[in-house]
Biopython code that builds the backbone (N, CA, C, O; Angstrom):
import numpy as np
from Bio.PDB.StructureBuilder import StructureBuilder

atoms = [
    (1, "MET", "N", (170.038, 142.268, 99.076)),
    (1, "MET", "CA", (169.522, 141.425, 100.116)),
    (1, "MET", "C", (168.043, 141.174, 99.942)),
    (1, "MET", "O", (167.539, 140.073, 100.163)),
    (2, "GLU", "N", (167.363, 142.239, 99.537)),
    (2, "GLU", "CA", (165.936, 142.052, 99.387)),
    (2, "GLU", "C", (165.638, 141.017, 98.327)),
    (2, "GLU", "O", (164.706, 140.229, 98.487)),
    (3, "GLY", "N", (166.364, 140.995, 97.302)),
    (3, "GLY", "CA", (166.136, 140.039, 96.222)),
    (3, "GLY", "C", (166.396, 138.614, 96.669)),
    (3, "GLY", "O", (165.695, 137.686, 96.266)),
    (4, "SER", "N", (167.410, 138.449, 97.506)),
    (4, "SER", "CA", (167.715, 137.100, 97.955)),
    (4, "SER", "C", (166.662, 136.581, 98.923)),
    (4, "SER", "O", (166.352, 135.390, 98.890)),
    (5, "SER", "N", (166.099, 137.426, 99.786)),
    (5, "SER", "CA", (165.066, 136.969, 100.715)),
    (5, "SER", "C", (163.782, 136.658, 99.950)),
    (5, "SER", "O", (163.038, 135.747, 100.313)),
    (6, "PHE", "N", (163.527, 137.430, 98.881)),
    (6, "PHE", "CA", (162.361, 137.153, 98.057)),
    (6, "PHE", "C", (162.510, 135.801, 97.379)),
    (6, "PHE", "O", (161.541, 135.049, 97.278)),
    (7, "ALA", "N", (163.697, 135.488, 96.919)),
    (7, "ALA", "CA", (163.960, 134.206, 96.269)),
    (7, "ALA", "C", (163.814, 133.069, 97.268)),
    (7, "ALA", "O", (163.327, 131.992, 96.923)),
    (8, "GLN", "N", (164.228, 133.303, 98.489)),
    (8, "GLN", "CA", (164.078, 132.276, 99.516)),
    (8, "GLN", "C", (162.598, 132.045, 99.826)),
    (8, "GLN", "O", (162.191, 130.914, 100.094)),
    (9, "GLY", "N", (161.786, 133.116, 99.790)),
    (9, "GLY", "CA", (160.346, 132.999, 100.001)),
    (9, "GLY", "C", (159.699, 132.161, 98.926)),
    (9, "GLY", "O", (158.764, 131.408, 99.197)),
    (10, "LEU", "N", (160.189, 132.284, 97.707)),
    (10, "LEU", "CA", (159.651, 131.462, 96.618)),
    (10, "LEU", "C", (159.995, 129.997, 96.802)),
    (10, "LEU", "O", (159.221, 129.117, 96.423)),
    (11, "ASN", "N", (161.146, 129.737, 97.380)),
    (11, "ASN", "CA", (161.514, 128.351, 97.651)),
    (11, "ASN", "C", (160.542, 127.704, 98.635)),
    (11, "ASN", "O", (160.283, 126.502, 98.562)),
    (12, "VAL", "N", (160.019, 128.488, 99.535)),
    (12, "VAL", "CA", (159.055, 127.966, 100.500)),
    (12, "VAL", "C", (157.764, 127.579, 99.794)),
    (12, "VAL", "O", (157.128, 126.595, 100.171)),
    (13, "LEU", "N", (157.370, 128.330, 98.785)),
    (13, "LEU", "CA", (156.126, 128.076, 98.068)),
    (13, "LEU", "C", (156.241, 126.964, 97.026)),
    (13, "LEU", "O", (155.230, 126.505, 96.495)),
    (14, "ARG", "N", (157.431, 126.544, 96.740)),
    (14, "ARG", "CA", (157.635, 125.491, 95.750)),
    (14, "ARG", "C", (157.026, 124.176, 96.270)),
    (14, "ARG", "O", (157.218, 123.826, 97.434)),
    (15, "PRO", "N", (156.302, 123.460, 95.420)),
    (15, "PRO", "CA", (155.699, 122.202, 95.879)),
    (15, "PRO", "C", (156.751, 121.198, 96.312)),
    (15, "PRO", "O", (157.824, 121.086, 95.718)),
    (16, "VAL", "N", (156.413, 120.480, 97.356)),
    (16, "VAL", "CA", (157.317, 119.474, 97.893)),
    (16, "VAL", "C", (157.030, 118.166, 97.184)),
    (16, "VAL", "O", (155.870, 117.788, 97.015)),
    (17, "ARG", "N", (158.048, 117.495, 96.781)),
    (17, "ARG", "CA", (157.873, 116.212, 96.105)),
    (17, "ARG", "C", (157.909, 115.110, 97.153)),
    (17, "ARG", "O", (158.821, 115.044, 97.977)),
    (18, "PHE", "N", (156.908, 114.256, 97.108)),
    (18, "PHE", "CA", (156.816, 113.157, 98.066)),
    (18, "PHE", "C", (157.335, 111.892, 97.424)),
    (18, "PHE", "O", (156.858, 111.471, 96.369)),
    (19, "ALA", "N", (158.296, 111.302, 98.056)),
    (19, "ALA", "CA", (158.796, 110.018, 97.586)),
    (19, "ALA", "C", (157.769, 108.908, 97.834)),
    (19, "ALA", "O", (157.668, 107.989, 97.021)),
    (20, "PRO", "N", (156.991, 108.965, 98.950)),
    (20, "PRO", "CA", (156.019, 107.901, 99.183)),
    (20, "PRO", "C", (154.925, 107.838, 98.122)),
    (20, "PRO", "O", (154.252, 106.814, 98.003)),
    (21, "ALA", "N", (154.731, 108.901, 97.352)),
    (21, "ALA", "CA", (153.695, 108.881, 96.317)),
    (21, "ALA", "C", (153.954, 107.766, 95.323)),
    (21, "ALA", "O", (153.015, 107.188, 94.776)),
    (22, "ARG", "N", (155.208, 107.463, 95.087)),
    (22, "ARG", "CA", (155.545, 106.366, 94.166)),
    (22, "ARG", "C", (155.083, 105.024, 94.712)),
    (22, "ARG", "O", (154.803, 104.098, 93.951)),
    (23, "PHE", "N", (155.006, 104.925, 96.008)),
    (23, "PHE", "CA", (154.582, 103.667, 96.621)),
    (23, "PHE", "C", (153.067, 103.627, 96.850)),
    (23, "PHE", "O", (152.464, 102.554, 96.832)),
    (24, "LEU", "N", (152.460, 104.787, 97.062)),
    (24, "LEU", "CA", (151.024, 104.843, 97.340)),
    (24, "LEU", "C", (150.177, 104.618, 96.094)),
    (24, "LEU", "O", (149.100, 104.029, 96.181)),
    (25, "LEU", "N", (150.636, 105.069, 94.959)),
    (25, "LEU", "CA", (149.854, 104.883, 93.739)),
    (25, "LEU", "C", (149.645, 103.410, 93.400)),
    (25, "LEU", "O", (148.511, 103.028, 93.113)),
    (26, "PRO", "N", (150.660, 102.574, 93.417)),
    (26, "PRO", "CA", (150.404, 101.150, 93.140)),
    (26, "PRO", "C", (149.503, 100.505, 94.207)),
    (26, "PRO", "O", (148.688, 99.638, 93.892)),
    (27, "LEU", "N", (149.653, 100.927, 95.451)),
    (27, "LEU", "CA", (148.811, 100.389, 96.515)),
    (27, "LEU", "C", (147.352, 100.792, 96.288)),
    (27, "LEU", "O", (146.442, 99.980, 96.452)),
    (28, "ALA", "N", (147.145, 102.038, 95.914)),
    (28, "ALA", "CA", (145.788, 102.508, 95.618)),
    (28, "ALA", "C", (145.216, 101.765, 94.418)),
    (28, "ALA", "O", (144.028, 101.444, 94.392)),
    (29, "ALA", "N", (146.051, 101.493, 93.433)),
    (29, "ALA", "CA", (145.594, 100.758, 92.257)),
    (29, "ALA", "C", (145.166, 99.333, 92.629)),
    (29, "ALA", "O", (144.289, 98.763, 91.980)),
    (30, "LEU", "N", (145.772, 98.765, 93.653)),
    (30, "LEU", "CA", (145.393, 97.424, 94.087)),
    (30, "LEU", "C", (144.114, 97.439, 94.931)),
    (30, "LEU", "O", (143.298, 96.523, 94.831)),
    (31, "LEU", "N", (143.936, 98.456, 95.748)),
    (31, "LEU", "CA", (142.798, 98.512, 96.658)),
    (31, "LEU", "C", (141.522, 99.026, 96.000)),
    (31, "LEU", "O", (140.427, 98.632, 96.401)),
    (32, "LEU", "N", (141.636, 99.878, 95.022)),
    (32, "LEU", "CA", (140.473, 100.485, 94.404)),
    (32, "LEU", "C", (139.532, 99.471, 93.749)),
    (32, "LEU", "O", (138.321, 99.594, 93.927)),
    (33, "PRO", "N", (140.015, 98.488, 93.012)),
    (33, "PRO", "CA", (139.083, 97.509, 92.422)),
    (33, "PRO", "C", (138.303, 96.728, 93.489)),
    (33, "PRO", "O", (137.141, 96.386, 93.273)),
    (34, "ALA", "N", (138.923, 96.449, 94.623)),
    (34, "ALA", "CA", (138.213, 95.743, 95.693)),
    (34, "ALA", "C", (137.081, 96.598, 96.241)),
    (34, "ALA", "O", (135.999, 96.090, 96.535)),
    (35, "CYS", "N", (137.327, 97.882, 96.377)),
    (35, "CYS", "CA", (136.303, 98.808, 96.865)),
    (35, "CYS", "C", (135.158, 98.903, 95.870)),
    (35, "CYS", "O", (133.989, 98.899, 96.256)),
    (36, "ILE", "N", (135.491, 98.989, 94.604)),
    (36, "ILE", "CA", (134.466, 99.068, 93.559)),
    (36, "ILE", "C", (133.670, 97.765, 93.508)),
    (36, "ILE", "O", (132.453, 97.795, 93.328)),
    (37, "ALA", "N", (134.334, 96.633, 93.662)),
    (37, "ALA", "CA", (133.647, 95.342, 93.638)),
    (37, "ALA", "C", (132.683, 95.226, 94.816)),
    (37, "ALA", "O", (131.575, 94.713, 94.659)),
    (38, "ARG", "N", (133.086, 95.691, 95.977)),
    (38, "ARG", "CA", (132.222, 95.639, 97.167)),
    (38, "ARG", "C", (130.977, 96.505, 96.960)),
    (38, "ARG", "O", (129.868, 96.112, 97.319)),
    (39, "THR", "N", (131.177, 97.675, 96.381)),
    (39, "THR", "CA", (130.056, 98.567, 96.096)),
    (39, "THR", "C", (129.108, 97.920, 95.092)),
    (39, "THR", "O", (127.889, 98.014, 95.235)),
    (40, "ALA", "N", (129.661, 97.268, 94.083)),
    (40, "ALA", "CA", (128.832, 96.596, 93.086)),
    (40, "ALA", "C", (128.016, 95.472, 93.731)),
    (40, "ALA", "O", (126.843, 95.295, 93.404)),
    (41, "VAL", "N", (128.619, 94.726, 94.629)),
    (41, "VAL", "CA", (127.897, 93.662, 95.329)),
    (41, "VAL", "C", (126.773, 94.253, 96.167)),
    (41, "VAL", "O", (125.667, 93.713, 96.185)),
    (42, "ASP", "N", (127.041, 95.350, 96.860)),
    (42, "ASP", "CA", (126.010, 96.009, 97.662)),
    (42, "ASP", "C", (124.845, 96.473, 96.787)),
    (42, "ASP", "O", (123.685, 96.333, 97.173)),
    (43, "ILE", "N", (125.147, 97.016, 95.629)),
    (43, "ILE", "CA", (124.099, 97.500, 94.729)),
    (43, "ILE", "C", (123.274, 96.334, 94.185)),
    (43, "ILE", "O", (122.053, 96.441, 94.066)),
    (44, "VAL", "N", (123.923, 95.235, 93.858)),
    (44, "VAL", "CA", (123.218, 94.079, 93.306)),
    (44, "VAL", "C", (122.340, 93.423, 94.367)),
    (44, "VAL", "O", (121.231, 92.989, 94.055)),
    (45, "THR", "N", (122.801, 93.341, 95.600)),
    (45, "THR", "CA", (122.029, 92.654, 96.642)),
    (45, "THR", "C", (120.975, 93.533, 97.289)),
    (45, "THR", "O", (120.137, 93.029, 98.037)),
    (46, "LEU", "N", (120.989, 94.824, 97.027)),
    (46, "LEU", "CA", (120.014, 95.729, 97.639)),
    (46, "LEU", "C", (118.565, 95.359, 97.322)),
    (46, "LEU", "O", (117.752, 95.341, 98.247)),
    (47, "PRO", "N", (118.189, 95.061, 96.071)),
    (47, "PRO", "CA", (116.793, 94.685, 95.810)),
    (47, "PRO", "C", (116.373, 93.413, 96.546)),
    (47, "PRO", "O", (115.228, 93.300, 96.983)),
    (48, "VAL", "N", (117.282, 92.466, 96.684)),
    (48, "VAL", "CA", (116.966, 91.227, 97.395)),
    (48, "VAL", "C", (116.717, 91.518, 98.866)),
    (48, "VAL", "O", (115.768, 90.996, 99.451)),
    (49, "LYS", "N", (117.563, 92.346, 99.467)),
    (49, "LYS", "CA", (117.386, 92.711, 100.878)),
    (49, "LYS", "C", (116.084, 93.468, 101.084)),
    (49, "LYS", "O", (115.382, 93.246, 102.071)),
    (50, "ALA", "N", (115.757, 94.361, 100.157)),
    (50, "ALA", "CA", (114.518, 95.137, 100.270)),
    (50, "ALA", "C", (113.303, 94.224, 100.139)),
    (50, "ALA", "O", (112.328, 94.380, 100.874)),
    (51, "ALA", "N", (113.354, 93.274, 99.211)),
    (51, "ALA", "CA", (112.224, 92.352, 99.028)),
    (51, "ALA", "C", (112.036, 91.461, 100.250)),
    (51, "ALA", "O", (110.904, 91.227, 100.673)),
    (52, "SER", "N", (113.121, 90.967, 100.817)),
    (52, "SER", "CA", (112.997, 90.100, 101.997)),
    (52, "SER", "C", (112.488, 90.888, 103.198)),
    (52, "SER", "O", (111.744, 90.348, 104.016)),
    (53, "ALA", "N", (112.874, 92.151, 103.316)),
    (53, "ALA", "CA", (112.357, 92.975, 104.405)),
    (53, "ALA", "C", (110.862, 93.204, 104.232)),
    (53, "ALA", "O", (110.118, 93.231, 105.213)),
    (54, "GLY", "N", (110.421, 93.370, 102.986)),
    (54, "GLY", "CA", (108.994, 93.540, 102.714)),
    (54, "GLY", "C", (108.204, 92.295, 103.042)),
    (54, "GLY", "O", (107.110, 92.380, 103.600)),
    (55, "VAL", "N", (108.747, 91.134, 102.702)),
    (55, "VAL", "CA", (108.079, 89.865, 103.014)),
    (55, "VAL", "C", (108.001, 89.676, 104.526)),
    (55, "VAL", "O", (106.973, 89.233, 105.038)),
    (56, "ASP", "N", (109.067, 90.005, 105.241)),
    (56, "ASP", "CA", (109.058, 89.889, 106.704)),
    (56, "ASP", "C", (108.012, 90.800, 107.326)),
    (56, "ASP", "O", (107.372, 90.436, 108.313)),
    (57, "ALA", "N", (107.837, 91.979, 106.751)),
    (57, "ALA", "CA", (106.865, 92.925, 107.296)),
    (57, "ALA", "C", (105.435, 92.445, 107.060)),
    (57, "ALA", "O", (104.547, 92.729, 107.865)),
    (58, "VAL", "N", (105.205, 91.726, 105.970)),
    (58, "VAL", "CA", (103.857, 91.296, 105.613)),
    (58, "VAL", "C", (103.473, 89.991, 106.305)),
    (58, "VAL", "O", (102.325, 89.822, 106.716)),
    (59, "THR", "N", (104.409, 89.083, 106.435)),
    (59, "THR", "CA", (104.096, 87.767, 107.004)),
    (59, "THR", "C", (104.176, 87.801, 108.525)),
    (59, "THR", "O", (104.834, 88.659, 109.114)),
    (60, "THR", "N", (103.497, 86.853, 109.139)),
    (60, "THR", "CA", (103.475, 86.733, 110.587)),
    (60, "THR", "C", (104.135, 85.418, 110.969)),
    (60, "THR", "O", (103.795, 84.364, 110.432)),
    (61, "SER", "N", (105.077, 85.485, 111.895)),
    (61, "SER", "CA", (105.728, 84.263, 112.347)),
    (61, "SER", "C", (104.796, 83.510, 113.288)),
    (61, "SER", "O", (103.798, 84.057, 113.760)),
    (62, "GLN", "N", (105.126, 82.271, 113.551)),
    (62, "GLN", "CA", (104.294, 81.459, 114.434)),
    (62, "GLN", "C", (104.271, 82.036, 115.846)),
    (62, "GLN", "O", (103.226, 82.036, 116.497)),
    (63, "SER", "N", (105.400, 82.522, 116.318)),
    (63, "SER", "CA", (105.427, 83.090, 117.671)),
    (63, "SER", "C", (104.579, 84.362, 117.750)),
    (63, "SER", "O", (103.911, 84.602, 118.755)),
    (64, "GLU", "N", (104.607, 85.177, 116.689)),
    (64, "GLU", "CA", (103.760, 86.372, 116.672)),
    (64, "GLU", "C", (102.287, 85.999, 116.663)),
    (64, "GLU", "O", (101.477, 86.635, 117.338)),
    (65, "ALA", "N", (101.938, 84.972, 115.903)),
    (65, "ALA", "CA", (100.546, 84.519, 115.864)),
    (65, "ALA", "C", (100.121, 83.986, 117.229)),
    (65, "ALA", "O", (99.000, 84.233, 117.675)),
    (66, "ASP", "N", (101.018, 83.252, 117.892)),
    (66, "ASP", "CA", (100.716, 82.727, 119.227)),
    (66, "ASP", "C", (100.504, 83.859, 120.231)),
    (66, "ASP", "O", (99.583, 83.806, 121.047)),
    (67, "GLU", "N", (101.353, 84.875, 120.169)),
    (67, "GLU", "CA", (101.206, 86.016, 121.075)),
    (67, "GLU", "C", (99.879, 86.727, 120.847)),
    (67, "GLU", "O", (99.194, 87.115, 121.793)),
    (68, "LYS", "N", (99.530, 86.891, 119.573)),
    (68, "LYS", "CA", (98.271, 87.565, 119.247)),
    (68, "LYS", "C", (97.081, 86.764, 119.761)),
    (68, "LYS", "O", (96.143, 87.328, 120.324)),
    (69, "ARG", "N", (97.121, 85.463, 119.567)),
    (69, "ARG", "CA", (96.021, 84.611, 120.047)),
    (69, "ARG", "C", (95.948, 84.640, 121.573)),
    (69, "ARG", "O", (94.855, 84.643, 122.139)),
    (70, "GLY", "N", (97.092, 84.662, 122.237)),
    (70, "GLY", "CA", (97.122, 84.747, 123.694)),
    (70, "GLY", "C", (96.494, 86.033, 124.199)),
    (70, "GLY", "O", (95.766, 86.029, 125.191)),
    (71, "ARG", "N", (96.780, 87.145, 123.509)),
    (71, "ARG", "CA", (96.161, 88.422, 123.892)),
    (71, "ARG", "C", (94.649, 88.379, 123.705)),
    (71, "ARG", "O", (93.902, 88.893, 124.538)),
    (72, "GLU", "N", (94.197, 87.764, 122.607)),
    (72, "GLU", "CA", (92.754, 87.652, 122.368)),
    (72, "GLU", "C", (92.079, 86.837, 123.458)),
    (72, "GLU", "O", (91.006, 87.203, 123.937)),
    (73, "ILE", "N", (92.704, 85.730, 123.853)),
    (73, "ILE", "CA", (92.126, 84.872, 124.901)),
    (73, "ILE", "C", (92.075, 85.623, 126.231)),
    (73, "ILE", "O", (91.074, 85.556, 126.944)),
    (74, "ARG", "N", (93.158, 86.341, 126.569)),
    (74, "ARG", "CA", (93.162, 87.115, 127.822)),
    (74, "ARG", "C", (92.070, 88.176, 127.831)),
    (74, "ARG", "O", (91.400, 88.361, 128.847)),
    (75, "LYS", "N", (91.880, 88.873, 126.717)),
    (75, "LYS", "CA", (90.827, 89.887, 126.642)),
    (75, "LYS", "C", (89.448, 89.243, 126.802)),
    (75, "LYS", "O", (88.570, 89.789, 127.471)),
    (76, "GLN", "N", (89.273, 88.090, 126.186)),
    (76, "GLN", "CA", (88.000, 87.379, 126.288)),
    (76, "GLN", "C", (87.750, 86.944, 127.728)),
    (76, "GLN", "O", (86.640, 87.088, 128.240)),
    (77, "GLU", "N", (88.785, 86.411, 128.380)),
    (77, "GLU", "CA", (88.651, 85.998, 129.781)),
    (77, "GLU", "C", (88.325, 87.194, 130.671)),
    (77, "GLU", "O", (87.495, 87.085, 131.573)),
    (78, "GLU", "N", (88.971, 88.334, 130.427)),
    (78, "GLU", "CA", (88.693, 89.539, 131.220)),
    (78, "GLU", "C", (87.254, 89.998, 131.014)),
    (78, "GLU", "O", (86.581, 90.383, 131.971)),
    (79, "ARG", "N", (86.779, 89.961, 129.775)),
    (79, "ARG", "CA", (85.414, 90.388, 129.466)),
    (79, "ARG", "C", (84.395, 89.485, 130.156)),
    (79, "ARG", "O", (83.421, 89.974, 130.728)),
    (80, "ILE", "N", (84.608, 88.194, 130.106)),
    (80, "ILE", "CA", (83.679, 87.249, 130.743)),
    (80, "ILE", "C", (83.741, 87.384, 132.261)),
    (80, "ILE", "O", (82.709, 87.325, 132.928)),
    (81, "GLY", "N", (84.947, 87.566, 132.816)),
    (81, "GLY", "CA", (85.082, 87.754, 134.266)),
    (81, "GLY", "C", (84.355, 88.996, 134.740)),
    (81, "GLY", "O", (83.686, 88.975, 135.772)),
    (82, "LYS", "N", (84.486, 90.084, 133.980)),
    (82, "LYS", "CA", (83.785, 91.323, 134.324)),
    (82, "LYS", "C", (82.275, 91.106, 134.269)),
    (82, "LYS", "O", (81.544, 91.563, 135.148)),
    (83, "ALA", "N", (81.811, 90.403, 133.228)),
    (83, "ALA", "CA", (80.372, 90.142, 133.089)),
    (83, "ALA", "C", (79.867, 89.283, 134.243)),
    (83, "ALA", "O", (78.772, 89.521, 134.752)),
    (84, "ARG", "N", (80.638, 88.298, 134.659)),
    (84, "ARG", "CA", (80.228, 87.434, 135.774)),
    (84, "ARG", "C", (80.119, 88.234, 137.065)),
    (84, "ARG", "O", (79.181, 88.036, 137.838)),
    (85, "ARG", "N", (81.069, 89.137, 137.308)),
    (85, "ARG", "CA", (80.994, 89.978, 138.512)),
    (85, "ARG", "C", (79.768, 90.885, 138.477)),
    (85, "ARG", "O", (79.056, 91.012, 139.473)),
    (86, "LYS", "N", (79.525, 91.513, 137.333)),
    (86, "LYS", "CA", (78.371, 92.402, 137.204)),
    (86, "LYS", "C", (77.062, 91.634, 137.359)),
    (86, "LYS", "O", (76.127, 92.109, 138.004)),
    (87, "CYS", "N", (77.003, 90.436, 136.761)),
    (87, "CYS", "CA", (75.789, 89.621, 136.847)),
    (87, "CYS", "C", (75.569, 89.157, 138.288)),
    (87, "CYS", "O", (74.439, 89.153, 138.778)),
    (88, "GLU", "N", (76.643, 88.769, 138.958)),
    (88, "GLU", "CA", (76.532, 88.323, 140.356)),
    (88, "GLU", "C", (76.055, 89.473, 141.244)),
    (88, "GLU", "O", (75.236, 89.263, 142.138)),
    (89, "ASP", "N", (76.559, 90.680, 141.004)),
    (89, "ASP", "CA", (76.091, 91.855, 141.760)),
    (89, "ASP", "C", (74.602, 92.094, 141.516)),
    (89, "ASP", "O", (73.858, 92.411, 142.444)),
    (90, "ALA", "N", (74.173, 91.940, 140.265)),
    (90, "ALA", "CA", (72.756, 92.144, 139.933)),
    (90, "ALA", "C", (71.895, 91.090, 140.611)),
    (90, "ALA", "O", (70.809, 91.409, 141.093)),
    (91, "ARG", "N", (72.348, 89.848, 140.660)),
    (91, "ARG", "CA", (71.582, 88.775, 141.317)),
    (91, "ARG", "C", (71.456, 89.043, 142.812)),
    (91, "ARG", "O", (70.415, 88.776, 143.412)),
    (92, "LYS", "N", (72.528, 89.576, 143.414)),
    (92, "LYS", "CA", (72.472, 89.893, 144.843)),
    (92, "LYS", "C", (71.417, 90.971, 145.115)),
    (92, "LYS", "O", (70.796, 90.983, 146.178)),
    (93, "ARG", "N", (71.226, 91.851, 144.175)),
    (93, "ARG", "CA", (70.202, 92.893, 144.321)),
    (93, "ARG", "C", (68.817, 92.371, 143.931)),
    (93, "ARG", "O", (67.819, 93.066, 144.123)),
    (94, "GLY", "N", (68.750, 91.156, 143.388)),
    (94, "GLY", "CA", (67.479, 90.580, 142.949)),
    (94, "GLY", "C", (67.107, 90.987, 141.539)),
    (94, "GLY", "O", (65.937, 90.915, 141.163)),
    (95, "ASP", "N", (68.085, 91.415, 140.751)),
    (95, "ASP", "CA", (67.856, 91.829, 139.364)),
    (95, "ASP", "C", (68.437, 90.804, 138.402)),
    (95, "ASP", "O", (69.180, 89.898, 138.780)),
    (96, "TYR", "N", (68.063, 90.989, 137.140)),
    (96, "TYR", "CA", (68.703, 90.242, 136.058)),
    (96, "TYR", "C", (69.219, 91.299, 135.102)),
    (96, "TYR", "O", (68.435, 92.000, 134.461)),
    (97, "ASP", "N", (70.515, 91.415, 135.005)),
    (97, "ASP", "CA", (71.128, 92.423, 134.141)),
    (97, "ASP", "C", (71.191, 91.860, 132.721)),
    (97, "ASP", "O", (71.980, 90.959, 132.435)),
    (98, "GLU", "N", (70.358, 92.395, 131.844)),
    (98, "GLU", "CA", (70.264, 91.870, 130.473)),
    (98, "GLU", "C", (71.535, 92.112, 129.671)),
    (98, "GLU", "O", (71.791, 91.414, 128.690)),
    (99, "LYS", "N", (72.319, 93.078, 130.071)),
    (99, "LYS", "CA", (73.555, 93.370, 129.339)),
    (99, "LYS", "C", (74.658, 92.385, 129.708)),
    (99, "LYS", "O", (75.344, 91.859, 128.831)),
    (100, "TRP", "N", (74.832, 92.132, 131.013)),
    (100, "TRP", "CA", (75.995, 91.376, 131.459)),
    (100, "TRP", "C", (75.725, 89.885, 131.683)),
    (100, "TRP", "O", (76.637, 89.083, 131.482)),
    (101, "CYS", "N", (74.542, 89.485, 132.080)),
    (101, "CYS", "CA", (74.308, 88.068, 132.404)),
    (101, "CYS", "C", (74.448, 87.136, 131.193)),
    (101, "CYS", "O", (74.996, 86.045, 131.355)),
    (102, "PRO", "N", (73.982, 87.502, 129.982)),
    (102, "PRO", "CA", (74.226, 86.603, 128.839)),
    (102, "PRO", "C", (75.710, 86.416, 128.528)),
    (102, "PRO", "O", (76.139, 85.335, 128.127)),
    (103, "ILE", "N", (76.476, 87.470, 128.717)),
    (103, "ILE", "CA", (77.921, 87.368, 128.469)),
    (103, "ILE", "C", (78.555, 86.463, 129.522)),
    (103, "ILE", "O", (79.488, 85.719, 129.219)),
    (104, "ALA", "N", (78.055, 86.523, 130.757)),
    (104, "ALA", "CA", (78.606, 85.717, 131.843)),
    (104, "ALA", "C", (78.399, 84.232, 131.589)),
    (104, "ALA", "O", (79.141, 83.408, 132.124)),
    (105, "GLN", "N", (77.393, 83.872, 130.774)),
    (105, "GLN", "CA", (77.135, 82.467, 130.473)),
    (105, "GLN", "C", (78.106, 81.910, 129.423)),
    (105, "GLN", "O", (78.227, 80.695, 129.266)),
    (106, "GLU", "N", (78.778, 82.787, 128.722)),
    (106, "GLU", "CA", (79.713, 82.352, 127.677)),
    (106, "GLU", "C", (80.929, 81.660, 128.289)),
    (106, "GLU", "O", (81.247, 81.843, 129.465)),
    (107, "SER", "N", (81.583, 80.879, 127.479)),
    (107, "SER", "CA", (82.839, 80.278, 127.916)),
    (107, "SER", "C", (83.948, 80.775, 126.983)),
    (107, "SER", "O", (83.693, 81.237, 125.870)),
    (108, "VAL", "N", (85.139, 80.669, 127.457)),
    (108, "VAL", "CA", (86.292, 81.138, 126.657)),
    (108, "VAL", "C", (86.512, 80.159, 125.524)),
    (108, "VAL", "O", (86.566, 78.948, 125.736)),
    (109, "ARG", "N", (86.641, 80.697, 124.303)),
    (109, "ARG", "CA", (86.903, 79.852, 123.128)),
    (109, "ARG", "C", (88.401, 79.814, 122.887)),
    (109, "ARG", "O", (89.022, 80.833, 122.583)),
    (110, "TYR", "N", (88.971, 78.629, 123.028)),
    (110, "TYR", "CA", (90.427, 78.480, 122.865)),
    (110, "TYR", "C", (90.805, 78.128, 121.468)),
    (110, "TYR", "O", (91.989, 77.969, 121.170)),
]
sb = StructureBuilder()
sb.init_structure("model")
sb.init_model(0)
sb.init_chain("A")
sb.init_seg("    ")
for serial, (resi, resn, name, xyz) in enumerate(atoms, 1):
    if name == "N":
        sb.init_residue(resn, " ", resi, " ")
    sb.init_atom(name, np.array(xyz, "f"), 0.0, 1.0, " ", f" {name:<3s}", serial, name[0])
structure = sb.get_structure()
């Protein structure tokens, strides 16, 4: 009996043969070249994508330039407004503030 149970245990360890393997191998053979081709396309286009990203990082679009100019104008307007307030306060005291009054005479350059 012991010998027969040992033999049955070996049957459990025997590799199982899959019938679907006959069908999966041809399918894999069909799909693998497509995967390799896609990878090759990705590798070939990578330098182009990297170069275009570099150009985008270096160049400024028109909208970005407009935003930057708008910020500069706002800062200039704030600076002149502050100078006008300071100069007006100095005039009320009967002084001439040499730091702020010349700036208050400036106009915004558009």
